[in-house]
C-alpha positions in Angstrom: -0.6 -11.3 -14.4 2.1 -11.3 -11.8 3.2 -14.9 -11.4 1.9 -16.6 -14.5 -1.4 -16.8 -16.4 -3.2 -18.9 -13.9 -2.8 -16.9 -10.7 -2.1 -13.6 -9.0 -2.4 -10.0 -10.1 0.0 -7.1 -10.5 -0.2 -4.3 -8.0 0.7 -1.8 -10.7 -2.0 -3.1 -13.0 -5.2 -1.3 -13.7 -7.2 -3.0 -11.1 -4.8 -2.2 -8.3 -4.6 1.5 -9.2 -8.4 1.7 -9.7 -9.0 0.1 -6.3 -6.6 2.5 -4.6 -8.1 5.5 -6.4 -11.7 4.6 -5.5 -10.7 4.1 -1.8 -8.8 7.4 -1.8 -11.8 9.3 -3.2 -14.3 7.6 -0.8 -12.1 8.3 2.3 -11.7 11.9 1.1 -15.5 12.3 0.8 -16.2 10.7 4.1 -13.6 12.9 5.8 -15.1 16.0 4.2 -18.5 15.1 5.4 -17.1 14.5 8.9 -17.7 10.8 9.2 -14.1 9.9 10.2 -13.6 10.7 13.8 -10.2 10.7 15.5 -8.4 11.2 12.3 -5.1 11.9 14.0 -5.1 8.5 15.6 -5.9 7.0 12.2 -3.0 8.8 10.7 -0.6 7.6 13.4 -1.8 4.0 12.9 -1.4 4.3 9.1 2.1 5.7 9.6 3.1 2.8 11.9 1.7 0.3 9.4 3.7 1.9 6.6 6.9 1.7 8.6 6.2 -1.9 9.5 5.6 -2.6 5.7 8.9 -0.9 4.9 10.6 -3.3 7.4 8.8 -6.2 5.7 9.9 -5.0 2.3 13.6 -4.7 3.3 13.5 -8.0 5.0 11.8 -9.7 2.1 14.3 -8.2 -0.4 17.2 -9.4 1.7 15.7 -12.9 2.0 14.9 -13.0 -1.7 18.6 -12.1 -2.5 20.1 -14.9 -0.3 17.4 -17.6 -0.6 17.9 -20.5 -3.0 14.4 -20.6 -4.4 13.6 -17.8 -6.8 10.1 -17.5 -5.6 10.7 -14.4 -3.4 13.0 -12.8 -6.0 10.4 -13.2 -8.8 7.5 -12.0 -6.8 9.4 -9.0 -5.4 10.6 -8.1 -8.9 7.1 -8.0 -10.2 5.3 -6.2 -7.4 7.8 -4.4 -5.1 7.8 -1.1 -7.0 4.1 -0.4 -6.4 4.4 -1.7 -2.8 7.4 0.7 -2.3 5.6 3.6 -3.9 2.6 3.0 -1.6 4.9 2.8 1.5 6.8 5.9 0.7 3.7 7.8 -0.3 2.0 6.8 2.9 4.9 7.8 5.1 5.2 11.2 3.4 1.5 11.9 3.4 1.2 10.9 7.1 4.1 13.1 8.0 2.5 16.0 6.2 -0.9 15.4 7.9 0.7 15.0 11.3 2.5 18.4 10.9 -0.7 20.4 10.3 -4.0 20.9 12.0 -6.4 18.3 10.6 -9.9 19.9 10.2 -12.3 18.9 7.4 -13.1 22.6 6.6 -9.9 23.1 4.6 -9.8 21.7 1.0 -6.0 21.1 1.2 -6.5 18.9 4.3 -9.2 16.9 2.5 -7.0 16.4 -0.5 -4.1 15.2 1.8 -6.4 12.8 3.6 -7.5 11.4 0.2 -3.9 11.1 -1.0 -3.0 9.3 2.3 -5.9 6.9 1.7 -4.8 6.3 -1.9 -1.2 5.5 -1.0 -2.3 3.3 2.0 -4.6 1.3 -0.3 -1.8 1.0 -2.9 0.5 -0.3 -0.1 -2.1 -2.9 0.9 -2.7 -3.9 -2.7 1.0 -4.3 -3.2 1.3 -6.4 -0.1 -1.6 -8.6 -1.1 -0.1 -9.0 -4.6 3.2 -10.1 -3.2 1.6 -12.6 -0.8 -0.7 -13.9 -3.5 2.3 -14.4 -5.9 4.3 -16.2 -3.2 1.4 -18.5 -2.3 0.7 -19.1 -6.0 4.3 -20.0 -6.7 4.6 -22.3 -3.7 1.4 -24.1 -4.7 2.5 -24.5 -8.3 5.9 -25.9 -7.3 4.4 -28.9 -5.5 
């Protein structure tokens, strides 16, 4: 568990990676079948959200380093690696997809869309794990 035995979960734990893998596979299948219209807009939105998450991560790490309570520091130490991996993977995958023609007829494009969905889901799981850990630590403190 990420905070203690009574609350939270770890983003790098088996459930976080399994959730991300399942979402990546499902999005890849849906894209291959043609059920995701306007994929370029989706990739731009995902890219923007990844950059926003990177800003949140840098801000949170800075605040965790200068803040007196160790809540931010502990939660970031336990979950920031997977969150950062999701952010960087999402940014790189989005840049790759934005630099090619996105059509569901090519196997490589389908794989890149699935990889983008995997890293985006990992990024969201990491964000949820950090928020859950912070809320858990704040509630236990009182």
